[in-house]
C-alpha positions as CSV (number, residue, x, y, z in Angstrom):
1,M,-2.9,15.2,-0.8
2,A,0.4,16.6,0.6
3,E,2.4,13.8,-0.4
4,R,5.9,16.5,-0.4
5,D,5.6,16.8,3.3
6,S,8.7,15.3,4.7
7,I,10.2,13.2,7.8
8,E,13.5,13.4,8.4
9,L,15.6,11.2,10.9
10,L,18.9,12.4,11.0
11,G,22.4,10.8,12.5
12,V,20.9,7.2,13.7
13,R,24.8,6.1,14.6
14,A,25.3,2.6,15.7
15,K,28.2,0.1,15.5
16,G,28.3,-2.4,12.9
17,Y,30.5,-4.7,10.6
18,H,29.8,-4.2,7.6
19,G,33.2,-4.1,4.7
20,V,34.9,-6.1,2.3
21,F,38.2,-6.2,4.6
22,P,38.7,-8.6,7.6
23,E,39.6,-6.2,9.9
24,E,36.2,-4.2,9.6
25,R,34.5,-7.4,10.0
26,R,36.4,-8.5,12.9
27,E,36.9,-5.0,15.0
28,G,33.3,-3.1,13.4
29,Q,33.4,0.6,13.0
30,D,30.9,3.2,13.1
31,F,28.2,3.9,10.7
32,V,25.7,6.9,10.7
33,V,22.4,6.9,8.8
34,D,20.0,9.7,7.7
35,V,16.5,8.6,6.7
36,I,14.2,11.6,4.8
37,M,10.8,10.1,4.5
38,T,8.0,11.7,1.9
39,T,4.8,11.3,3.4
40,D,1.1,13.2,4.3
41,L,1.5,15.0,7.3
42,S,-2.0,16.5,7.0
43,R,-3.6,13.8,8.7
44,A,-1.5,14.1,11.8
45,G,-1.6,17.8,12.1
46,A,-5.2,17.8,12.1
47,S,-6.1,14.9,14.5
48,D,-2.6,15.4,16.9
49,D,-2.9,11.3,17.0
50,L,0.5,9.4,16.9
51,G,-1.5,6.7,14.8
52,D,-1.7,9.3,12.1
53,T,1.7,9.7,11.5
54,V,5.1,7.6,11.7
55,S,6.9,6.2,15.1
56,Y,10.2,7.9,14.9
57,A,11.7,5.5,17.3
58,E,10.5,2.4,15.4
59,I,12.4,3.8,12.3
60,A,15.4,4.5,14.8
61,A,15.3,0.7,15.9
62,D,15.1,-0.4,12.6
63,V,18.0,1.3,11.2
64,V,19.8,0.4,14.6
65,A,19.0,-3.2,13.7
66,R,20.0,-3.1,10.5
67,I,23.8,-1.6,11.4
68,E,24.0,-3.7,13.8
69,G,22.7,-7.1,11.8
70,E,23.9,-9.3,9.4
71,P,27.5,-8.1,8.0
72,L,27.5,-6.9,4.3
73,D,30.4,-6.3,1.9
74,L,28.8,-2.6,0.9
75,I,27.0,0.3,2.2
76,E,25.1,0.3,-0.9
77,A,23.4,-2.8,0.3
78,L,22.9,-1.8,3.8
79,G,21.0,1.4,2.7
80,E,18.9,-0.7,0.1
81,R,17.9,-3.1,3.1
82,I,16.9,0.0,5.3
83,A,15.0,2.1,2.2
84,A,12.9,-1.9,2.0
85,D,12.4,-1.6,5.8
86,V,10.9,2.2,5.5
87,L,8.7,1.5,2.5
88,H,7.0,-1.3,4.3
89,R,5.6,1.5,6.3
90,P,2.3,2.2,4.2
91,E,2.6,6.0,5.4
92,I,5.7,6.3,3.4
93,A,5.4,7.3,-0.4
94,E,9.2,7.9,-0.9
95,V,12.3,7.5,1.4
96,E,16.0,8.8,0.8
97,V,18.4,6.8,3.0
98,V,22.3,8.4,3.4
99,V,24.9,6.1,5.0
100,H,27.7,7.1,6.1
101,K,30.9,5.4,6.5
102,P,33.6,7.9,8.3
103,Q,36.0,5.3,9.5
104,A,35.9,3.7,6.2
105,P,40.1,2.8,5.2
106,V,40.3,4.9,2.1
107,G,43.9,5.2,2.5
108,V,44.2,9.1,2.6
109,P,42.3,11.7,4.9
110,F,39.1,12.3,3.8
111,G,36.0,14.0,5.8
112,D,33.5,11.0,5.1
113,V,32.1,8.6,2.5
114,R,28.5,8.0,2.1
115,V,25.7,6.9,-0.1
116,R,22.8,8.3,-1.0
117,L,19.8,5.9,-2.2
118,H,16.4,7.5,-3.1
119,R,13.3,4.7,-3.5
120,T,9.8,4.9,-4.0
121,R,7.1,2.5,-3.3
122,S,5.5,-0.1,-5.5
123,S,2.6,-1.5,-3.7
124,A,0.4,-4.1,-4.9
125,V,-3.5,-3.2,-4.4
126,T,-6.8,-4.7,-5.3
127,I,-9.9,-2.4,-5.8
128,A,-13.3,-2.9,-6.2
129,L,-15.5,-0.9,-8.2
130,G,-19.6,-0.7,-8.5
131,S,-22.4,1.0,-10.3
132,N,-26.3,1.0,-10.2
133,L,-27.4,4.1,-11.5
134,G,-27.1,5.5,-15.2
135,D,-24.8,3.7,-17.8
136,S,-23.2,1.5,-15.4
137,T,-20.9,-0.8,-17.5
138,G,-19.8,2.4,-19.3
139,T,-18.9,4.3,-16.1
140,L,-17.0,1.3,-14.9
141,G,-14.8,1.2,-18.0
142,E,-14.4,5.0,-17.7
143,A,-13.5,4.6,-14.3
144,V,-10.7,1.9,-14.9
145,E,-9.4,4.5,-17.4
146,A,-9.5,7.1,-14.7
147,L,-7.5,4.3,-12.6
148,R,-4.8,4.1,-14.7
149,E,-3.4,7.6,-13.8
150,H,-2.9,6.2,-10.4
151,V,-2.5,2.3,-10.7
152,E,-0.5,0.6,-13.0
153,I,-2.9,-2.0,-13.7
154,A,-2.4,-5.4,-14.1
155,A,-6.2,-6.9,-14.8
156,V,-9.4,-6.2,-14.7
157,S,-12.2,-8.4,-14.6
158,R,-15.3,-9.2,-16.5
159,P,-18.1,-6.7,-15.5
160,Y,-20.6,-8.5,-13.9
161,V,-24.4,-8.0,-12.5
162,T,-25.2,-8.5,-9.1
163,V,-28.2,-8.2,-6.9
164,P,-28.4,-5.7,-4.2
165,V,-27.7,-6.9,-1.0
166,G,-28.9,-4.6,1.9
167,G,-30.0,-0.9,2.0
168,P,-33.1,-0.1,0.3
169,E,-35.0,-1.0,-2.7
170,Q,-32.6,-0.1,-5.7
171,P,-31.7,-1.6,-9.0
172,D,-29.0,-4.3,-9.8
173,Y,-25.4,-3.3,-9.8
174,V,-22.6,-3.9,-12.0
175,N,-19.4,-4.7,-10.4
176,A,-15.5,-5.3,-11.4
177,V,-12.2,-5.6,-9.8
178,V,-9.4,-4.3,-10.8
179,T,-5.6,-5.5,-9.7
180,G,-2.0,-3.7,-10.1
181,T,0.6,-1.9,-8.5
182,T,0.5,1.8,-7.3
183,R,3.2,4.2,-6.1
184,L,0.5,6.2,-3.8
185,T,0.2,5.4,-0.2
186,P,-3.1,4.1,1.0
187,W,-4.3,7.6,1.8
188,A,-3.6,9.1,-1.1
189,L,-4.9,6.3,-3.4
190,L,-8.1,6.6,-1.1
191,D,-8.3,10.2,-1.9
192,A,-7.8,9.5,-5.8
193,L,-10.9,7.2,-5.7
194,H,-12.9,9.8,-3.9
195,D,-12.1,12.2,-6.8
196,I,-12.8,9.9,-9.2
197,E,-15.9,9.2,-7.6
198,A,-16.8,12.4,-7.4
199,G,-16.3,13.1,-11.4
200,H,-19.0,10.6,-11.5
201,G,-21.2,12.4,-9.7
202,R,-21.2,10.4,-6.6
203,T,-22.9,11.1,-3.4
204,R,-23.2,9.4,0.1
205,E,-26.6,10.6,1.3
206,V,-28.0,6.9,2.0
207,R,-25.8,4.4,3.2
208,W,-25.8,1.3,0.9
209,G,-28.0,3.2,-1.3
210,P,-27.8,3.2,-4.9
211,R,-25.0,5.4,-6.7
212,T,-23.1,6.2,-10.0
213,L,-19.9,4.7,-8.9
214,D,-18.2,3.0,-5.8
215,L,-14.6,2.5,-5.3
216,D,-13.3,0.5,-2.6
217,I,-9.8,-0.5,-1.7
218,I,-10.1,-4.2,-1.0
219,T,-6.2,-4.8,-0.1
220,F,-2.8,-2.9,-0.3
221,G,0.5,-4.6,0.0
222,T,1.2,-8.1,-0.9
223,T,-1.2,-10.0,1.0
224,G,0.8,-12.1,4.1
225,G,3.9,-10.2,3.1
226,P,6.2,-7.6,5.2
227,D,4.5,-4.7,3.0
228,E,0.8,-5.5,3.4
229,A,-1.2,-2.7,5.1
230,R,-3.6,-3.6,8.4
231,L,-4.8,-0.7,9.1
232,D,-8.1,0.3,11.6
233,R,-8.1,4.1,11.2
234,D,-11.5,6.0,11.3
235,L,-11.4,6.6,7.2
236,L,-9.7,3.5,6.1
237,T,-9.7,0.1,7.3
238,L,-7.2,-2.6,5.6
239,P,-7.8,-5.3,4.0
240,H,-11.6,-4.0,3.6
241,P,-13.2,-6.0,6.4
242,R,-16.2,-7.2,4.3
243,A,-14.7,-8.1,1.6
244,H,-14.7,-12.1,2.4
245,E,-18.5,-11.8,2.8
246,R,-19.1,-10.4,-0.4
247,A,-19.5,-12.2,-3.7
248,F,-19.9,-9.3,-5.6
249,V,-16.3,-8.7,-4.8
250,L,-14.8,-12.4,-4.8
251,V,-16.1,-13.3,-7.9
252,P,-15.0,-10.9,-10.3
253,W,-11.8,-10.6,-8.2
254,L,-11.2,-14.2,-9.3
255,D,-12.0,-13.7,-12.7
256,A,-9.1,-11.2,-12.3
257,D,-6.8,-13.5,-10.1
258,A,-7.1,-17.1,-9.9
259,E,-4.4,-16.6,-7.4
260,A,-5.9,-14.1,-5.7
261,V,-5.8,-14.5,-1.0
262,L,-7.4,-12.1,1.2
263,R,-6.4,-12.0,4.8
264,V,-9.7,-13.2,7.3
265,G,-8.6,-12.0,10.9
266,D,-5.0,-13.6,11.1
267,E,-5.5,-16.3,8.3
268,V,-4.8,-15.9,4.7
269,H,-7.0,-17.6,2.6
270,P,-7.1,-18.3,-1.5
271,V,-10.0,-16.3,-2.7
272,A,-11.2,-19.4,-4.5
273,A,-11.9,-21.2,-1.1
274,I,-13.9,-18.1,0.5
275,V,-15.8,-18.3,-2.6
276,A,-16.9,-21.4,-2.4
277,E,-18.6,-20.6,1.2
278,V,-20.6,-17.7,0.1
279,D,-23.9,-17.5,-1.8
280,S,-22.8,-16.3,-5.0
281,G,-26.1,-17.0,-6.6
282,G,-26.8,-13.5,-7.2
283,V,-23.7,-12.5,-9.2
284,R,-23.6,-13.6,-13.3
285,P,-21.5,-11.7,-15.7
286,V,-23.3,-8.8,-17.6
287,G,-24.9,-10.5,-20.9
288,A,-25.0,-13.9,-19.2
């Protein structure tokens, strides 16, 4: 992971009407904003693809829209809104926002007034776990503990035995779902999941074949909210494109979160409603 890389967008200037005095609201003044974004630039450096980085033009346009938008009393509030806008982008792990108010009515000679905010993402995440080699129930328990280093876990489902779907003949799976929040970007979290899998001997020689441990990001961000990650890249598609078809994901997920929702195409549905439409007969709690 290279989440100490950064993109710096400096000196974005626009006229706004923020301030506590009537003349500030009436006449307006210039505001200048710097945005320093912590991200991982390794993918973009390797691919030379705009889709693997952040559009500086879009960030700048969002900043200008905030400056020119709803008048606020405090530049602290303006900075907070700009930081939230930036962190809605899944590529950004942290952001520092500096709002300058060079024409502030201070009453004495001065060079600049600025506020500096530093904010870190905290995104909702749903992760599916599966194993069908070795002590699968024990492996899932160990994986949950390893996940705690990267995810503040809110709930863990019971383990479920699942009849394999597709792929070669193989043993039954044990599946579970974890919900929580993470400060990582989707790609950094994916790297962390791959490291946990590798630590349990996971290989990818046969598609849909047996495995000691499988960890998948199902959703990232609040489904239907401004921070929901909707990605379609070579290594990561979010939300998971086949989750709505998989009882071995949906049933444990509903066990972990009875109010869970999932995007299917352009619509958001309760997971409970999706479960009612799929064949879940091959999924049962361990020991049942």
